[in-house]
SEBAVO-614023 format. One record per residue: residue in three letters; z, x, y of N, C-alpha, C in turn. Coordinates in steps of 0.05 Angstrom, whole numbers, plus 5000, padded with zeros to 4 digits. Each point is the difference from the previous one (the first is absolute). Layout:
BEGIN
alaZXYZXYZXY;...
END
This chain:
BEGIN
met499350144975500749905024499750185026;ile498549875022500350185019500749815025;thr501750095015501349865019499250225028;thr500449915023501750145032502550025004;asn501949804980502549935007502050284997;pro501050115032501450215002502250094970;phe500449754991501750044971499750144982;phe496149985001499350124979499050385005;ser500850025024498750245010500650224976;asp502549994991500750174977498449954972;leu499250064997497849884966502449954986;ala502050195001501050024970502549795007;ala500049865015501149685005497649794980;ala499050055005496849804979501350104973;leu498650274995499950034968503150094989;asp501750035011502550054989502149754998;pro500949824983501149805007502650155012;val500850274985503250055010500050075027;asp497750135016500450045024499649795014;phe499249804998499149774998504449885004;ala500849974987502449934996502250175027;arg499250245000502350195022498949845022;gln496850015004500449865029501049755007;leu500849834986501749804987502750015013;gly500450314996502749975002502250174971;phe498249894979501650054984500350294975;asp502250095001500050274984500049954969;leu498349974990500249834968501450254985;asp501749754981500650154970498150094983;pro500850264986498050094983498549784985;trp499949844985499649754986498349865017;gln500849915027498349895015497450185008;arg500450224998498050215013497949984976;asp501650054972497949944978498549804992;leu500749645004498949874998498149945021;leu500550035025497850055019497650114995;leu500250254986498250284992498249754979;ser501749924977498949904977497549985003;ala498249984979496849864999500249854973;his503249984990499049834973500549685006;lys498649944977498349705003503249754994;arg501050084980502649895000502450064995;ile502049925024502350095004502849794996;leu502450144992501349854990502950125020;leu501249875018501550115012503649925002;leu501350094981502649865000501650135019;ala500949875017501550165020503449725006;ser501350145004502449915015499649875024;arg502149775014499049915014500950195023;gln498649895028500550315020499450255001;val498350034978499750295000496650115015;gly498649725011497950105003496949945002;lys500349834976497949944990498249835010;ser500849765017498049855010499350195020;val501150185017499150155022497650144992;ala500350124974498150224996496149754987;cys501749814990497649824981498149905034;ala501949925021499249905027498250105003;ile500450345010498550215009498250074988;leu499749994974498150054981497449825002;ala500949615007498749845000498450045019;leu501450025025498849965035497850334997;his501050154998498150344998496849834973;his501249824981497049994988499149875014;ala499949755000499149845030498450185017;leu501250115014498950105019498250204999;asn499350124983498850264985497849864979;asn500649854990498249854983498149775008;ser497049965024498449805000500449854979;gly500849635011498949824986502549924972;ser502350234997501750044981501549654994;leu501649994988500849714992503450084995;val501949995014503250154984500649704995;leu501249944977501449734996503250065001;val502649945018501850034986501449734986;leu501750074979500149754983502950074994;ser501149745014503050024984500949704984;pro502649964990500849834990500249695020;ser499950065029501349765014498350175021;leu499849765028498649905024501150285015;arg503349994998501550085017500250384999;gln499850004965500050374995496549925011;ser498749994991496950095008499450055028;ser501749835010499250075034501950115019;glu502150104981502250205017498150354994;leu499349994970497950364997496949875024;phe499249824998497949925017500750075029;lys502049905010501550005032500450405005;arg501050184975499950155005498250185003;ile497549924988497250105003498850015031;thr500649685011499549955023500050185025;glu503450054996501050185017498750214999;phe501250204980498250244996496949975020;tyr498849774996497750045005499650025030;arg501549855012501749965033500950315010;asp501350124975501250325010499050165005;val496250004982499150195006497449915017;gly500249805014498549945017497249865002;arg501049884977497149784978497850205012;pro500150184989497650235000496849884994;val499949824985497549824993501149705004;pro498249845016501249825019500449704975;ala500849825004500949774988497749795004;glu498949834980498549755014501449825002;thr502450034970501349774995503350014993;glu501349965013502650114987502649704997;thr501249924986501149844992502150064983;ala502149775000502350124983499750124974;leu498249884988498050074968498350175009;thr498650065011497350174998499650055026;met498550284987498950235028497250044987;arg498350035012497049985003499650265019;leu498950204992500650285022495549885008;ser499850135016496649985011498650244981;asn501250184981499050134976498549884978;gly501049735005499649814972502350014977;ser501050185011503650094978502149605006;arg500249914982502749825004502549964979;ile502050115010502249874991501849844998;val500549804973500149805003503149874980;ser501749935013502149994988500349724984;leu500950044977500349734981503249944990;pro500949704991501750104980500049954976;gly501449994981498550054969500249704982;asn498049915012498149694986497950134995;glu499749954978496549924989498949945001;gln500049705011497949925018498650115023;thr502150155015498950095026499250204996;ile500050174979498950294999497149984985;arg498949794987498550044984496649975021;gly500650025019497149965015499450275009;tyr502050255000499250135001498650244986;ser498550215010498750204977499250215017;gly499550204990498950205015502650195010;val502049934998502350175002499750294996;ser500350135025500550264996502450194996;leu501849875007503650155009501949704987;leu501249954982501849804995501950134994;leu502849845016502250135006501149704988;ile502550104979501649694986502150135004;asp502449875022502050105009502049804987;glu503050094994500849834984499349994975;ala498250184981498549964978501449874978;ala502850065000502049894963500549645009;leu499649955023499749695014497349934991;val497450025000497649955001500249884965;asp498849724994500049944979497850144983;asp499850034982498150064982497149855003;asn499549754997498249874993497950065035;leu501750055027499750045020498650485005;tyr501450104987498650274999497349904984;arg500949954971496850024992497749825016;ala500549895021497649785019499150235011;thr502450195010498950185022498450254990;arg500050164974498450164994497150025003;pro498849794989496749905010499850065018;met501549975026499350035026499150265009;leu501150204983499750305003496650114979;ala498749894987498049934989497650125009;val498949895021497250075015500450315015;ser502849865010500250295016501850195000;asp500049944979501850314977502950085026;gly501349785004501950035018502850164983;arg501550105031501950004985503049804990;leu502150054987502149855001502250204998;ile502349835022501750205001503149795002;ala501849994973501849805009502850134995;met501649905017502950075011502149794993;gly501950124997503149815002501550184982;thr502849814992502150025002500149904959;pro501250044983500149904978502149715001;his498149884983501549684996500749894975;gly501450184980498949924969498850204986;arg500049924981498850134979497449734978;arg498650005029497849784995498050105021;gly497949834996497650005010498450185004;trp496649975014498550284992500550195020;phe502050065017500550135013501850154985;tyr501449914985502850204991498050074967;ser497749844997498550084967498250345014;ala499149915021498350205014501450285008;tyr502349955004500850305001502250134985;thr500649834974501150124975498850074977;glu496549885006499350024968498850285003;gly499950115018498750275002496649975010;asp499049785007497550015003498850175016;gln498250215001499950305002497449885029;thr498849695004499249875021501050035028;trp502450024996502349985023501250175005;lys499750135020501350205015503349905005;leu502050144996502249885008502050195013;tyr500949765022502850195022502049914994;glu503150114994501649905004502350085013;ile500849845018501350175031502749805000;ser501850174989503049845010501050045027;ala502549895005502049925026499950375005;glu501050054976501450394999497850085018;gln498250024998497550205003499649935028;cys500949765013498850005027502350075029;pro499150224998501750145034500749795012;arg499349795010501249815018501649754992;ile501150014978502749914977502250194997;ser501749855010503350194992500549964981;lys501350204995501850014978501749844998;ala501849855021501749935009499049724999;phe497649915008499949704998499350004977;leu498150164984499249944965502649984984;lys502350155006502749924993501649744997;glu499649935032500449725014499249714976;glu497250094990497649924995499949894964;arg502150125003500850034962502149885005;arg502949975009501449944998499649615000;ala498149915033500449814991497849864989;leu498550134987497549884976501049974983;gly502050294990500249964971497050214982;asp500050144971498850235003496949784995;his500349774991496449894993499349995028;trp500549815012498449945021499250335016;tyr502650085004498850255011498650254992;glu499749994980498750174976497149955001;gln499549715000496549825002500450065027;glu500749905021499150145029499850235011;tyr500950234991500450185013499650204984;leu500149964970499950274990497349994984;cys498849784998497149844985500750024970;lys501649874993501449994971498349624990;trp499550114978499249704989501249884977;his502249845013501849864991498949724989;glu501149874976500249784993501149825031;ser498449794988500749755028503249884993;glu501449945016502949884993500349794981;thr498349915000499249634985498750114985;ser499750184991499050044967501149994981;leu500149864971502049924989500050284977;phe496950094991500550214989498750285020;arg499950234991499150175011497350054987;ser497750055009498350104997498650164974;asp501950214995499750144973500749894979;val501549815002501949904982497349774974;ile499549885032497349904993498050104987;arg498950225016497550144982501150074975;arg502850144988500450034987499949784975;ala500649745005500449834986497849844997;val497449985007497450045005498950164973;arg500450305007499150184981500450004977;asp502449885002502650034963498049684990;phe499249855016499249714985497450104995;asp498550165017496350134992501150094971;glu501650114997499850154979501449924966;leu500649715010500849924973497949864983;asp500550134968498449864986500549784996;leu498849825010501049614999499649984969;asp501049864983499249804979500749755009;leu497749905003499549715010499749814974;gly499950024979500149904979497649904982;leu498450135005496349985002500150134974;asp498649954981498050074977498150225007;glu499950234995498250224999497349825001;gly497750085030497749954994499049735006;thr502049834999500649675015501249955021;asp499249775010501849845028502149894985;glu500949994972500649694987502550155001;pro503449825004502650155002500050124971;lys502050144989500950004976501849814996;ser500149924958500949825003502749975000;leu502849915004502050085012502249794988;asp501250124983501949804979502750065010;tyr501349865015502850045013501449704991;cys501850114992502249744988502250025020;asp501349775001501949975026501850184997;asp501150184977501850274999499950145017;asp497350054999498750285025501949905020;phe500649855010501049915032503249855003;asp500350185008503749975009500449775030;leu499349834998500449955024502049725015;lys501850175014502849905008499749795022;leu499749795008499349835021503649875006;asp501150105032501949895009500649735004;
END
């Protein structure tokens, strides 16, 4: 993209998202720099609250739209409130850098730039997303709360454009596509895991207070990226998996004669059963 805007007089800002972030006033953490420089097509970002994942992804989304004419950036979250919050951060950064590419349309949920790029924010509703195609960058926020069917409905939007998918969030129980993708070792995903203890802006004193206030279960989930069972689960997932595995391995005698679907002749007498009814 060629522009005469003074902001882009330093070509590095247009080519390097890390320099772009620096001009926005951010001194990035190492993982944020790595994320912004990564060209990987599929990224899972498992992160504690308040470590800067939304900042990094908002910078990435804006930089992509400014420097890739005609691109479509889609921001998807479980609720309209959540998706609008990330979109609001993107538009704030856009204003902070002096609107280097003019906006033709700017609403609470959509921004269309004069270079043909669009940034669209959507709530997690399957009916609202099916009309979109040719997505070059798909951001899924609070991914552990995004329904499996909704996630499956988003992937075809990347087919023709060969677009990127970046999913971010904290754990929320051992279930769902986000948990499966993160834990099953699928090599198509690049994984990031950032706990609160790795964030220099969160004090140890605060974390100590949070553990005391929340208890181990919620503290470890929200701040240490631990995949815990839901507190309402009746059985642990490992118990369920073991039961299913053991059942599959059972050599069940269904009472059928070999080579037929006919039941064996059963000669039971009343003495076989000792039923005592109160």
